[in-house]
N, CA, C and O atoms as a GROMACS GRO file, in nm:
protein
  604
    1MET      N    1  -0.506  -0.120   1.273
    1MET     CA    2  -0.447  -0.063   1.317
    1MET      C    3  -0.357   0.086   1.255
    1MET      O    4  -0.345   0.128   1.140
    2ARG      N    5  -0.300   0.140   1.390
    2ARG     CA    6  -0.191   0.242   1.322
    2ARG      C    7  -0.068   0.203   1.342
    2ARG      O    8  -0.022   0.172   1.451
    3ILE      N    9   0.006   0.204   1.209
    3ILE     CA   10   0.138   0.192   1.204
    3ILE      C   11   0.241   0.310   1.133
    3ILE      O   12   0.225   0.380   1.033
    4ALA      N   13   0.343   0.300   1.222
    4ALA     CA   14   0.412   0.414   1.174
    4ALA      C   15   0.529   0.372   1.098
    4ALA      O   16   0.575   0.270   1.150
    5VAL      N   17   0.596   0.410   0.996
    5VAL     CA   18   0.723   0.322   0.865
    5VAL      C   19   0.777   0.427   0.834
    5VAL      O   20   0.727   0.534   0.801
    6GLY      N   21   0.889   0.395   0.847
    6GLY     CA   22   1.040   0.493   0.807
    6GLY      C   23   1.116   0.415   0.725
    6GLY      O   24   1.090   0.295   0.724
    7SER      N   25   1.211   0.459   0.650
    7SER     CA   26   1.327   0.423   0.562
    7SER      C   27   1.410   0.524   0.559
    7SER      O   28   1.375   0.640   0.581
    8ASP      N   29   1.538   0.483   0.526
    8ASP     CA   30   1.647   0.555   0.459
    8ASP      C   31   1.640   0.540   0.332
    8ASP      O   32   1.536   0.500   0.280
    9HIS      N   33   1.753   0.572   0.260
    9HIS     CA   34   1.754   0.594   0.112
    9HIS      C   35   1.743   0.426   0.060
    9HIS      O   36   1.657   0.375  -0.012
   10ARG      N   37   1.849   0.367   0.117
   10ARG     CA   38   1.839   0.222   0.039
   10ARG      C   39   1.669   0.138   0.068
   10ARG      O   40   1.631   0.044  -0.002
   11GLY      N   41   1.605   0.184   0.157
   11GLY     CA   42   1.457   0.112   0.181
   11GLY      C   43   1.359   0.208   0.141
   11GLY      O   44   1.244   0.207   0.184
   12PHE      N   45   1.402   0.286   0.063
   12PHE     CA   46   1.308   0.385   0.006
   12PHE      C   47   1.200   0.317  -0.070
   12PHE      O   48   1.086   0.347  -0.036
   13GLU      N   49   1.212   0.237  -0.161
   13GLU     CA   50   1.120   0.201  -0.274
   13GLU      C   51   1.019   0.064  -0.202
   13GLU      O   52   0.906   0.028  -0.235
   14VAL      N   53   1.117   0.003  -0.084
   14VAL     CA   54   1.016  -0.089  -0.050
   14VAL      C   55   0.933  -0.003   0.056
   14VAL      O   56   0.811  -0.012   0.064
   15LYS      N   57   0.983   0.052   0.108
   15LYS     CA   58   0.890   0.164   0.223
   15LYS      C   59   0.758   0.190   0.136
   15LYS      O   60   0.651   0.165   0.191
   16SER      N   61   0.758   0.239   0.000
   16SER     CA   62   0.627   0.283  -0.056
   16SER      C   63   0.586   0.158  -0.089
   16SER      O   64   0.464   0.162  -0.105
   17ARG      N   65   0.632   0.042  -0.107
   17ARG     CA   66   0.564  -0.072  -0.131
   17ARG      C   67   0.477  -0.111   0.034
   17ARG      O   68   0.355  -0.103   0.050
   18VAL      N   69   0.547  -0.141   0.108
   18VAL     CA   70   0.477  -0.165   0.233
   18VAL      C   71   0.388  -0.074   0.276
   18VAL      O   72   0.302  -0.115   0.353
   19LEU      N   73   0.386   0.098   0.232
   19LEU     CA   74   0.283   0.164   0.271
   19LEU      C   75   0.163   0.125   0.223
   19LEU      O   76   0.062   0.127   0.293
   20ASN      N   77   0.166   0.076   0.075
   20ASN     CA   78   0.075   0.063  -0.061
   20ASN      C   79  -0.019  -0.054   0.028
   20ASN      O   80  -0.141  -0.051   0.046
   21LEU      N   81   0.063  -0.139   0.070
   21LEU     CA   82   0.005  -0.280   0.109
   21LEU      C   83  -0.052  -0.249   0.237
   21LEU      O   84  -0.163  -0.301   0.250
   22LEU      N   85  -0.024  -0.199   0.311
   22LEU     CA   86  -0.086  -0.152   0.449
   22LEU      C   87  -0.225  -0.072   0.431
   22LEU      O   88  -0.309  -0.107   0.513
   23HIS      N   89  -0.249  -0.012   0.377
   23HIS     CA   90  -0.304   0.092   0.299
   23HIS      C   91  -0.457  -0.021   0.215
   23HIS      O   92  -0.578  -0.001   0.223
   24GLU      N   93  -0.406  -0.096   0.166
   24GLU     CA   94  -0.500  -0.195   0.079
   24GLU      C   95  -0.547  -0.315   0.225
   24GLU      O   96  -0.648  -0.385   0.222
   25LEU      N   97  -0.455  -0.313   0.330
   25LEU     CA   98  -0.518  -0.392   0.391
   25LEU      C   99  -0.626  -0.280   0.497
   25LEU      O  100  -0.699  -0.334   0.580
   26GLY      N  101  -0.625  -0.200   0.489
   26GLY     CA  102  -0.731  -0.125   0.586
   26GLY      C  103  -0.660  -0.034   0.730
   26GLY      O  104  -0.720   0.037   0.811
   27HIS      N  105  -0.503  -0.069   0.724
   27HIS     CA  106  -0.442  -0.004   0.799
   27HIS      C  107  -0.413   0.125   0.826
   27HIS      O  108  -0.340   0.159   0.734
   28GLU      N  109  -0.430   0.233   0.911
   28GLU     CA  110  -0.386   0.389   0.884
   28GLU      C  111  -0.246   0.353   0.928
   28GLU      O  112  -0.202   0.263   1.000
   29THR      N  113  -0.174   0.485   0.838
   29THR     CA  114  -0.006   0.463   0.842
   29THR      C  115   0.006   0.642   0.850
   29THR      O  116  -0.062   0.742   0.827
   30ILE      N  117   0.167   0.594   0.908
   30ILE     CA  118   0.221   0.733   0.950
   30ILE      C  119   0.340   0.706   0.832
   30ILE      O  120   0.405   0.601   0.833
   31ASP      N  121   0.358   0.815   0.730
   31ASP     CA  122   0.504   0.793   0.684
   31ASP      C  123   0.585   0.899   0.728
   31ASP      O  124   0.562   1.020   0.719
   32ASP      N  125   0.717   0.823   0.793
   32ASP     CA  126   0.781   0.897   0.872
   32ASP      C  127   0.914   0.909   0.774
   32ASP      O  128   1.022   0.911   0.831
   33GLY      N  129   0.912   0.914   0.649
   33GLY     CA  130   1.053   0.925   0.535
   33GLY      C  131   1.110   0.807   0.569
   33GLY      O  132   1.076   0.710   0.636
   34THR      N  133   1.212   0.841   0.502
   34THR     CA  134   1.261   0.935   0.371
   34THR      C  135   1.161   0.942   0.272
   34THR      O  136   1.076   0.854   0.262
   35ASP      N  137   1.166   1.070   0.173
   35ASP     CA  138   1.060   1.120   0.073
   35ASP      C  139   1.150   1.073  -0.050
   35ASP      O  140   1.093   1.098  -0.156
   36SER      N  141   1.302   0.999  -0.068
   36SER     CA  142   1.393   0.993  -0.188
   36SER      C  143   1.478   0.888  -0.200
   36SER      O  144   1.457   0.824  -0.098
   37THR      N  145   1.544   0.844  -0.249
   37THR     CA  146   1.652   0.802  -0.269
   37THR      C  147   1.802   0.844  -0.238
   37THR      O  148   1.910   0.786  -0.223
   38GLN      N  149   1.752   0.972  -0.235
   38GLN     CA  150   1.888   1.065  -0.181
   38GLN      C  151   1.942   1.026  -0.014
   38GLN      O  152   1.875   1.009   0.088
   39SER      N  153   2.098   1.020  -0.039
   39SER     CA  154   2.123   0.952   0.076
   39SER      C  155   2.098   0.999   0.228
   39SER      O  156   2.089   1.122   0.235
   40VAL      N  157   2.088   0.950   0.324
   40VAL     CA  158   2.030   1.004   0.462
   40VAL      C  159   2.111   0.888   0.577
   40VAL      O  160   2.176   0.793   0.533
   41ASP      N  161   2.100   0.904   0.678
   41ASP     CA  162   2.125   0.869   0.773
   41ASP      C  163   2.015   0.780   0.840
   41ASP      O  164   1.941   0.844   0.915
   42TYR      N  165   1.983   0.616   0.825
   42TYR     CA  166   1.892   0.535   0.878
   42TYR      C  167   1.854   0.594   1.020
   42TYR      O  168   1.737   0.590   1.057
   43THR      N  169   1.946   0.646   1.094
   43THR     CA  170   1.893   0.681   1.238
   43THR      C  171   1.826   0.747   1.285
   43THR      O  172   1.777   0.718   1.395
   44GLU      N  173   1.796   0.861   1.222
   44GLU     CA  174   1.691   0.960   1.205
   44GLU      C  175   1.550   0.905   1.195
   44GLU      O  176   1.465   0.919   1.283
   45PHE      N  177   1.533   0.840   1.074
   45PHE     CA  178   1.435   0.768   1.062
   45PHE      C  179   1.358   0.652   1.158
   45PHE      O  180   1.239   0.652   1.190
   46ALA      N  181   1.457   0.559   1.190
   46ALA     CA  182   1.444   0.498   1.296
   46ALA      C  183   1.389   0.534   1.447
   46ALA      O  184   1.301   0.477   1.513
   47ALA      N  185   1.469   0.645   1.478
   47ALA     CA  186   1.420   0.720   1.620
   47ALA      C  187   1.288   0.796   1.573
   47ALA      O  188   1.233   0.840   1.674
   48ARG      N  189   1.234   0.819   1.487
   48ARG     CA  190   1.103   0.887   1.442
   48ARG      C  191   0.994   0.781   1.486
   48ARG      O  192   0.909   0.802   1.572
   49VAL      N  193   1.010   0.666   1.418
   49VAL     CA  194   0.920   0.544   1.428
   49VAL      C  195   0.907   0.515   1.557
   49VAL      O  196   0.798   0.526   1.613
   50SER      N  197   1.033   0.470   1.628
   50SER     CA  198   1.054   0.398   1.746
   50SER      C  199   0.975   0.495   1.847
   50SER      O  200   0.897   0.440   1.924
   51ARG      N  201   0.991   0.664   1.852
   51ARG     CA  202   0.939   0.753   1.956
   51ARG      C  203   0.826   0.728   1.950
   51ARG      O  204   0.766   0.741   2.058
   52ARG      N  205   0.728   0.675   1.809
   52ARG     CA  206   0.607   0.727   1.815
   52ARG      C  207   0.526   0.559   1.892
   52ARG      O  208   0.428   0.555   1.966
   53VAL      N  209   0.609   0.439   1.842
   53VAL     CA  210   0.569   0.349   1.954
   53VAL      C  211   0.593   0.293   2.072
   53VAL      O  212   0.522   0.212   2.132
   54ALA      N  213   0.735   0.355   2.118
   54ALA     CA  214   0.734   0.391   2.278
   54ALA      C  215   0.634   0.439   2.326
   54ALA      O  216   0.562   0.382   2.408
   55ALA      N  217   0.611   0.599   2.260
   55ALA     CA  218   0.512   0.640   2.329
   55ALA      C  219   0.351   0.614   2.333
   55ALA      O  220   0.268   0.691   2.382
   56GLY      N  221   0.323   0.479   2.266
   56GLY     CA  222   0.178   0.447   2.188
   56GLY      C  223   0.145   0.554   2.124
   56GLY      O  224   0.049   0.596   2.190
   57ASP      N  225   0.162   0.624   2.041
   57ASP     CA  226   0.123   0.692   1.940
   57ASP      C  227   0.093   0.594   1.830
   57ASP      O  228  -0.022   0.610   1.789
   58VAL      N  229   0.147   0.516   1.778
   58VAL     CA  230   0.096   0.408   1.732
   58VAL      C  231   0.112   0.271   1.772
   58VAL      O  232   0.182   0.243   1.869
   59ASP      N  233   0.041   0.170   1.695
   59ASP     CA  234   0.036   0.027   1.756
   59ASP      C  235   0.129  -0.038   1.713
   59ASP      O  236   0.150  -0.137   1.784
   60ARG      N  237   0.211  -0.026   1.606
   60ARG     CA  238   0.322  -0.092   1.555
   60ARG      C  239   0.403   0.028   1.466
   60ARG      O  240   0.364   0.144   1.448
   61GLY      N  241   0.536  -0.039   1.411
   61GLY     CA  242   0.609   0.070   1.336
   61GLY      C  243   0.684  -0.026   1.254
   61GLY      O  244   0.704  -0.129   1.318
   62ILE      N  245   0.725  -0.029   1.156
   62ILE     CA  246   0.833  -0.071   1.030
   62ILE      C  247   0.943   0.015   0.970
   62ILE      O  248   0.939   0.135   0.943
   63LEU      N  249   1.024  -0.056   0.958
   63LEU     CA  250   1.169   0.014   0.931
   63LEU      C  251   1.225  -0.067   0.818
   63LEU      O  252   1.223  -0.190   0.815
   64VAL      N  253   1.289   0.035   0.697
   64VAL     CA  254   1.356  -0.032   0.596
   64VAL      C  255   1.485   0.013   0.583
   64VAL      O  256   1.496   0.136   0.583
   65CYS      N  257   1.596  -0.059   0.571
   65CYS     CA  258   1.709   0.021   0.537
   65CYS      C  259   1.749  -0.088   0.479
   65CYS      O  260   1.672  -0.182   0.460
   66GLY      N  261   1.913  -0.093   0.430
   66GLY     CA  262   1.986  -0.164   0.311
   66GLY      C  263   1.960  -0.322   0.376
   66GLY      O  264   1.898  -0.414   0.322
   67THR      N  265   2.012  -0.322   0.481
   67THR     CA  266   1.978  -0.494   0.568
   67THR      C  267   1.869  -0.517   0.690
   67THR      O  268   1.831  -0.623   0.741
   68GLY      N  269   1.832  -0.382   0.720
   68GLY     CA  270   1.719  -0.412   0.825
   68GLY      C  271   1.818  -0.378   0.970
   68GLY      O  272   1.768  -0.318   1.065
   69ILE      N  273   1.934  -0.416   0.971
   69ILE     CA  274   2.031  -0.467   1.097
   69ILE      C  275   2.038  -0.293   1.178
   69ILE      O  276   2.010  -0.274   1.297
   70GLY      N  277   2.082  -0.183   1.080
   70GLY     CA  278   2.106  -0.085   1.155
   70GLY      C  279   1.951  -0.013   1.256
   70GLY      O  280   1.933   0.045   1.363
   71MET      N  281   1.888  -0.050   1.167
   71MET     CA  282   1.725   0.001   1.179
   71MET      C  283   1.697  -0.035   1.322
   71MET      O  284   1.659   0.046   1.406
   72SER      N  285   1.722  -0.186   1.346
   72SER     CA  286   1.693  -0.274   1.435
   72SER      C  287   1.743  -0.230   1.553
   72SER      O  288   1.676  -0.218   1.656
   73ILE      N  289   1.878  -0.202   1.540
   73ILE     CA  290   1.997  -0.163   1.650
   73ILE      C  291   1.904  -0.029   1.759
   73ILE      O  292   1.867  -0.028   1.876
   74THR      N  293   1.896   0.063   1.652
   74THR     CA  294   1.889   0.182   1.668
   74THR      C  295   1.756   0.188   1.727
   74THR      O  296   1.746   0.252   1.831
   75ALA      N  297   1.645   0.126   1.675
   75ALA     CA  298   1.532   0.148   1.757
   75ALA      C  299   1.482   0.038   1.865
   75ALA      O  300   1.364   0.050   1.898
   76ASN      N  301   1.542  -0.049   1.913
   76ASN     CA  302   1.598  -0.128   2.029
   76ASN      C  303   1.622  -0.041   2.118
   76ASN      O  304   1.569  -0.063   2.227
   77LYS      N  305   1.702   0.077   2.105
   77LYS     CA  306   1.772   0.178   2.198
   77LYS      C  307   1.637   0.213   2.287
   77LYS      O  308   1.670   0.243   2.402
   78PHE      N  309   1.509   0.218   2.266
   78PHE     CA  310   1.364   0.323   2.293
   78PHE      C  311   1.308   0.203   2.406
   78PHE      O  312   1.289   0.081   2.400
   79CYS      N  313   1.297   0.276   2.479
   79CYS     CA  314   1.217   0.156   2.597
   79CYS      C  315   1.098   0.094   2.551
   79CYS      O  316   1.032   0.160   2.471
   80GLY      N  317   1.063  -0.002   2.579
   80GLY     CA  318   0.942  -0.043   2.514
   80GLY      C  319   0.940  -0.090   2.383
   80GLY      O  320   0.869  -0.188   2.360
   81VAL      N  321   1.014  -0.034   2.281
   81VAL     CA  322   1.066  -0.108   2.151
   81VAL      C  323   1.103  -0.256   2.144
   81VAL      O  324   1.199  -0.288   2.214
   82ARG      N  325   1.046  -0.346   2.078
   82ARG     CA  326   1.089  -0.489   2.067
   82ARG      C  327   1.129  -0.498   1.926
   82ARG      O  328   1.045  -0.569   1.869
   83ALA      N  329   1.254  -0.443   1.814
   83ALA     CA  330   1.217  -0.472   1.718
   83ALA      C  331   1.309  -0.582   1.663
   83ALA      O  332   1.398  -0.637   1.727
   84ALA      N  333   1.277  -0.606   1.546
   84ALA     CA  334   1.365  -0.751   1.477
   84ALA      C  335   1.360  -0.741   1.334
   84ALA      O  336   1.260  -0.710   1.269
   85THR      N  337   1.493  -0.774   1.280
   85THR     CA  338   1.477  -0.816   1.102
   85THR      C  339   1.459  -0.915   1.087
   85THR      O  340   1.510  -1.010   1.146
   86CYS      N  341   1.361  -0.916   0.985
   86CYS     CA  342   1.269  -1.050   0.941
   86CYS      C  343   1.286  -1.028   0.798
   86CYS      O  344   1.257  -0.923   0.741
   87ASN      N  345   1.334  -1.129   0.744
   87ASN     CA  346   1.336  -1.160   0.608
   87ASN      C  347   1.240  -1.216   0.542
   87ASN      O  348   1.203  -1.166   0.436
   88ASP      N  349   1.164  -1.365   0.609
   88ASP     CA  350   1.076  -1.423   0.574
   88ASP      C  351   0.994  -1.431   0.654
   88ASP      O  352   1.001  -1.367   0.759
   89THR      N  353   0.877  -1.527   0.616
   89THR     CA  354   0.754  -1.529   0.690
   89THR      C  355   0.776  -1.624   0.848
   89THR      O  356   0.721  -1.609   0.958
   90VAL      N  357   0.860  -1.704   0.810
   90VAL     CA  358   0.866  -1.792   0.933
   90VAL      C  359   0.938  -1.694   1.073
   90VAL      O  360   0.896  -1.725   1.185
   91THR      N  361   1.032  -1.591   1.064
   91THR     CA  362   1.078  -1.541   1.146
   91THR      C  363   0.980  -1.414   1.137
   91THR      O  364   0.977  -1.369   1.252
   92ALA      N  365   0.918  -1.356   1.075
   92ALA     CA  366   0.805  -1.272   1.113
   92ALA      C  367   0.673  -1.327   1.195
   92ALA      O  368   0.596  -1.269   1.271
   93GLU      N  369   0.680  -1.453   1.150
   93GLU     CA  370   0.543  -1.509   1.248
   93GLU      C  371   0.615  -1.521   1.364
   93GLU      O  372   0.562  -1.444   1.445
   94ILE      N  373   0.724  -1.587   1.424
   94ILE     CA  374   0.772  -1.601   1.488
   94ILE      C  375   0.807  -1.505   1.582
   94ILE      O  376   0.800  -1.534   1.701
   95SER      N  377   0.855  -1.362   1.534
   95SER     CA  378   0.906  -1.286   1.651
   95SER      C  379   0.770  -1.191   1.658
   95SER      O  380   0.783  -1.069   1.666
   96ARG      N  381   0.685  -1.232   1.656
   96ARG     CA  382   0.526  -1.198   1.711
   96ARG      C  383   0.484  -1.283   1.811
   96ARG      O  384   0.458  -1.245   1.926
   97ARG      N  385   0.476  -1.416   1.766
   97ARG     CA  386   0.438  -1.515   1.870
   97ARG      C  387   0.528  -1.526   1.992
   97ARG      O  388   0.487  -1.558   2.103
   98HIS      N  389   0.654  -1.499   1.963
   98HIS     CA  390   0.739  -1.569   2.091
   98HIS      C  391   0.782  -1.419   2.120
   98HIS      O  392   0.746  -1.396   2.235
   99ASN      N  393   0.837  -1.316   2.072
   99ASN     CA  394   0.851  -1.207   2.123
   99ASN      C  395   0.759  -1.078   2.106
   99ASN      O  396   0.825  -0.979   2.135
  100ASP      N  397   0.649  -1.053   2.075
  100ASP     CA  398   0.570  -0.969   2.055
  100ASP      C  399   0.668  -0.826   2.000
  100ASP      O  400   0.694  -0.718   2.053
  101VAL      N  401   0.696  -0.878   1.892
  101VAL     CA  402   0.818  -0.774   1.825
  101VAL      C  403   0.680  -0.633   1.757
  101VAL      O  404   0.596  -0.648   1.668
  102ASN      N  405   0.705  -0.521   1.834
  102ASN     CA  406   0.632  -0.429   1.744
  102ASN      C  407   0.684  -0.329   1.682
  102ASN      O  408   0.625  -0.222   1.672
  103VAL      N  409   0.817  -0.353   1.626
  103VAL     CA  410   0.879  -0.273   1.535
  103VAL      C  411   0.943  -0.396   1.428
  103VAL      O  412   1.009  -0.488   1.477
  104LEU      N  413   0.924  -0.392   1.318
  104LEU     CA  414   0.984  -0.496   1.224
  104LEU      C  415   1.041  -0.423   1.148
  104LEU      O  416   0.996  -0.320   1.097
  105CYS      N  417   1.181  -0.484   1.131
  105CYS     CA  418   1.290  -0.426   1.005
  105CYS      C  419   1.299  -0.495   0.909
  105CYS      O  420   1.320  -0.615   0.926
  106LEU      N  421   1.288  -0.448   0.795
  106LEU     CA  422   1.301  -0.491   0.666
  106LEU      C  423   1.416  -0.481   0.589
  106LEU      O  424   1.459  -0.369   0.619
  107ALA      N  425   1.496  -0.534   0.502
  107ALA     CA  426   1.619  -0.553   0.421
  107ALA      C  427   1.592  -0.487   0.305
  107ALA      O  428   1.617  -0.559   0.208
  108GLY      N  429   1.552  -0.384   0.277
  108GLY     CA  430   1.554  -0.342   0.127
  108GLY      C  431   1.636  -0.386   0.015
  108GLY      O  432   1.604  -0.382  -0.104
  109ASP      N  433   1.757  -0.435   0.072
  109ASP     CA  434   1.833  -0.440  -0.029
  109ASP      C  435   1.807  -0.626  -0.068
  109ASP      O  436   1.818  -0.678  -0.179
  110MET      N  437   1.780  -0.679   0.035
  110MET     CA  438   1.752  -0.846  -0.026
  110MET      C  439   1.608  -0.894  -0.039
  110MET      O  440   1.593  -1.011  -0.076
  111LEU      N  441   1.472  -0.799  -0.007
  111LEU     CA  442   1.379  -0.778  -0.069
  111LEU      C  443   1.343  -0.724  -0.189
  111LEU      O  444   1.271  -0.796  -0.258
  112GLY      N  445   1.374  -0.612  -0.235
  112GLY     CA  446   1.394  -0.628  -0.362
  112GLY      C  447   1.254  -0.592  -0.414
  112GLY      O  448   1.173  -0.516  -0.361
  113SER      N  449   1.240  -0.674  -0.548
  113SER     CA  450   1.124  -0.684  -0.596
  113SER      C  451   1.020  -0.824  -0.553
  113SER      O  452   0.903  -0.836  -0.590
  114ARG      N  453   1.111  -0.943  -0.449
  114ARG     CA  454   1.024  -1.021  -0.393
  114ARG      C  455   0.897  -0.982  -0.367
  114ARG      O  456   0.879  -0.861  -0.379
  115ASN      N  457   0.818  -1.038  -0.340
  115ASN     CA  458   0.688  -1.001  -0.270
  115ASN      C  459   0.660  -1.046  -0.156
  115ASN      O  460   0.659  -1.160  -0.110
  116ILE      N  461   0.624  -0.891  -0.089
  116ILE     CA  462   0.671  -0.878   0.061
  116ILE      C  463   0.518  -0.895   0.143
  116ILE      O  464   0.508  -0.893   0.266
  117GLU      N  465   0.394  -0.914   0.041
  117GLU     CA  466   0.292  -0.948   0.109
  117GLU      C  467   0.292  -1.039   0.168
  117GLU      O  468   0.202  -1.014   0.249
  118PRO      N  469   0.344  -1.178   0.201
  118PRO     CA  470   0.297  -1.283   0.302
  118PRO      C  471   0.387  -1.224   0.382
  118PRO      O  472   0.306  -1.181   0.464
  119LEU      N  473   0.506  -1.184   0.428
  119LEU     CA  474   0.587  -1.151   0.502
  119LEU      C  475   0.552  -1.038   0.591
  119LEU      O  476   0.612  -1.043   0.699
  120ILE      N  477   0.451  -0.914   0.570
  120ILE     CA  478   0.398  -0.851   0.617
  120ILE      C  479   0.251  -0.918   0.673
  120ILE      O  480   0.246  -0.931   0.795
  121ARG      N  481   0.151  -0.953   0.611
  121ARG     CA  482   0.048  -1.025   0.662
  121ARG      C  483   0.117  -1.134   0.770
  121ARG      O  484   0.046  -1.145   0.870
  122ALA      N  485   0.206  -1.196   0.772
  122ALA     CA  486   0.241  -1.290   0.897
  122ALA      C  487   0.229  -1.194   1.010
  122ALA      O  488   0.150  -1.199   1.105
  123TRP      N  489   0.326  -1.101   0.984
  123TRP     CA  490   0.368  -1.000   1.080
  123TRP      C  491   0.231  -0.947   1.157
  123TRP      O  492   0.206  -0.978   1.273
  124LEU      N  493   0.184  -0.900   1.110
  124LEU     CA  494   0.058  -0.859   1.090
  124LEU      C  495  -0.044  -0.909   1.165
  124LEU      O  496  -0.111  -0.838   1.241
  125GLU      N  497  -0.064  -1.049   1.148
  125GLU     CA  498  -0.205  -1.130   1.184
  125GLU      C  499  -0.152  -1.202   1.270
  125GLU      O  500  -0.234  -1.268   1.334
  126THR      N  501  -0.002  -1.222   1.312
  126THR     CA  502   0.002  -1.310   1.439
  126THR      C  503   0.021  -1.286   1.525
  126THR      O  504   0.113  -1.206   1.543
  127SER      N  505  -0.051  -1.339   1.636
  127SER     CA  506  -0.070  -1.287   1.787
  127SER      C  507   0.012  -1.320   1.848
  127SER      O  508   0.059  -1.432   1.826
  128PHE      N  509   0.073  -1.224   1.970
  128PHE     CA  510   0.148  -1.297   2.114
  128PHE      C  511   0.104  -1.390   2.173
  128PHE      O  512  -0.007  -1.370   2.223
  129GLU      N  513   0.162  -1.519   2.192
  129GLU     CA  514   0.140  -1.638   2.266
  129GLU      C  515   0.116  -1.612   2.399
  129GLU      O  516   0.019  -1.669   2.448
  130GLY      N  517   0.200  -1.520   2.492
  130GLY     CA  518   0.211  -1.522   2.617
  130GLY      C  519   0.240  -1.638   2.685
  130GLY      O  520   0.314  -1.724   2.639
  131GLY      N  521   0.178  -1.647   2.805
  131GLY     CA  522   0.310  -1.779   2.851
  131GLY      C  523   0.436  -1.755   2.895
  131GLY      O  524   0.485  -1.646   2.926
  132ARG      N  525   0.501  -1.894   2.897
  132ARG     CA  526   0.630  -1.860   2.902
  132ARG      C  527   0.715  -1.759   2.855
  132ARG      O  528   0.813  -1.720   2.919
  133HIS      N  529   0.675  -1.702   2.713
  133HIS     CA  530   0.721  -1.581   2.633
  133HIS      C  531   0.700  -1.464   2.720
  133HIS      O  532   0.784  -1.375   2.714
  134ALA      N  533   0.583  -1.449   2.814
  134ALA     CA  534   0.530  -1.323   2.845
  134ALA      C  535   0.635  -1.280   2.982
  134ALA      O  536   0.656  -1.166   3.023
  135ARG      N  537   0.695  -1.421   3.040
  135ARG     CA  538   0.746  -1.440   3.168
  135ARG      C  539   0.915  -1.378   3.104
  135ARG      O  540   1.003  -1.332   3.176
  136ARG      N  541   0.921  -1.391   2.986
  136ARG     CA  542   1.064  -1.355   2.931
  136ARG      C  543   1.078  -1.224   2.891
  136ARG      O  544   1.168  -1.149   2.929
  137LEU      N  545   0.982  -1.194   2.810
  137LEU     CA  546   0.961  -1.036   2.769
  137LEU      C  547   0.955  -0.963   2.900
  137LEU      O  548   0.987  -0.845   2.887
  138GLY      N  549   0.924  -0.999   3.019
  138GLY     CA  550   0.921  -0.930   3.169
  138GLY      C  551   1.076  -0.907   3.206
  138GLY      O  552   1.126  -0.811   3.264
  139LYS      N  553   1.139  -1.025   3.154
  139LYS     CA  554   1.283  -1.024   3.223
  139LYS      C  555   1.325  -0.938   3.118
  139LYS      O  556   1.378  -0.841   3.171
  140ILE      N  557   1.326  -0.926   2.963
  140ILE     CA  558   1.393  -0.849   2.879
  140ILE      C  559   1.369  -0.673   2.937
  140ILE      O  560   1.453  -0.587   2.908
  141ALA      N  561   1.241  -0.640   3.021
  141ALA     CA  562   1.201  -0.488   2.998
  141ALA      C  563   1.273  -0.461   3.141
  141ALA      O  564   1.326  -0.352   3.163
  142GLN      N  565   1.273  -0.584   3.256
  142GLN     CA  566   1.357  -0.530   3.341
  142GLN      C  567   1.505  -0.497   3.340
  142GLN      O  568   1.552  -0.420   3.424
  143ILE      N  569   1.583  -0.560   3.240
  143ILE     CA  570   1.682  -0.515   3.198
  143ILE      C  571   1.716  -0.415   3.118
  143ILE      O  572   1.827  -0.369   3.091
  144GLU      N  573   1.579  -0.378   3.071
  144GLU     CA  574   1.580  -0.270   2.937
  144GLU      C  575   1.594  -0.145   3.073
  144GLU      O  576   1.670  -0.049   3.063
  145HIS      N  577   1.521  -0.165   3.173
  145HIS     CA  578   1.481  -0.024   3.293
  145HIS      C  579   1.596  -0.013   3.374
  145HIS      O  580   1.643   0.097   3.401
  146GLU      N  581   1.652  -0.136   3.423
  146GLU     CA  582   1.764  -0.122   3.469
  146GLU      C  583   1.922  -0.074   3.432
  146GLU      O  584   2.017  -0.050   3.506
  147ASN      N  585   1.907  -0.071   3.262
  147ASN     CA  586   2.038  -0.040   3.210
  147ASN      C  587   2.024   0.086   3.123
  147ASN      O  588   2.115   0.160   3.085
  148THR      N  589   1.869   0.098   3.093
  148THR     CA  590   1.860   0.175   2.971
  148THR      C  591   1.769   0.302   3.030
  148THR      O  592   1.814   0.414   3.056
  149CYS      N  593   1.633   0.261   3.046
  149CYS     CA  594   1.567   0.376   3.099
  149CYS      C  595   1.569   0.484   3.211
  149CYS      O  596   1.515   0.594   3.215
  150ASP      N  597   1.644   0.422   3.298
  150ASP     CA  598   1.627   0.499   3.422
  150ASP      C  599   1.749   0.601   3.424
  150ASP      O  600   1.752   0.713   3.476
  151SER      N  601   1.862   0.528   3.346
  151SER     CA  602   1.990   0.641   3.347
  151SER      C  603   1.977   0.796   3.284
  151SER      O  604   2.074   0.872   3.287
   0.00000   0.00000   0.00000
């Protein structure tokens, strides 16, 4: 899988761990910054990754900021991006199974030194169930196009 990864300064250390893990798991990655713990605006990095996902240049994206919330809000402004903040394996798995989330947002402040491998693996390895969930995603896409993409 080809995965773009980005973070702000508060997510920099977790982003580095995520990139290492993705490489160990055999995925191709694009590091969309930031490259230090110097203060930056999360929106820039969320936009970089989300543009790649929306354009189909990558299969998925992972974003890290202090809480994951700002990244998620920004990422969801891009047509075709379905971003969610997940802090455990259960939400990571359900985000894929029920919502076909293509951008995982992580809380760097909350994950800290915690083992993030099970969370990342759950998100990468869980397939979308389709069925009633596909119908619902179709409705979300319709709302998105009516209110965002065509304006």
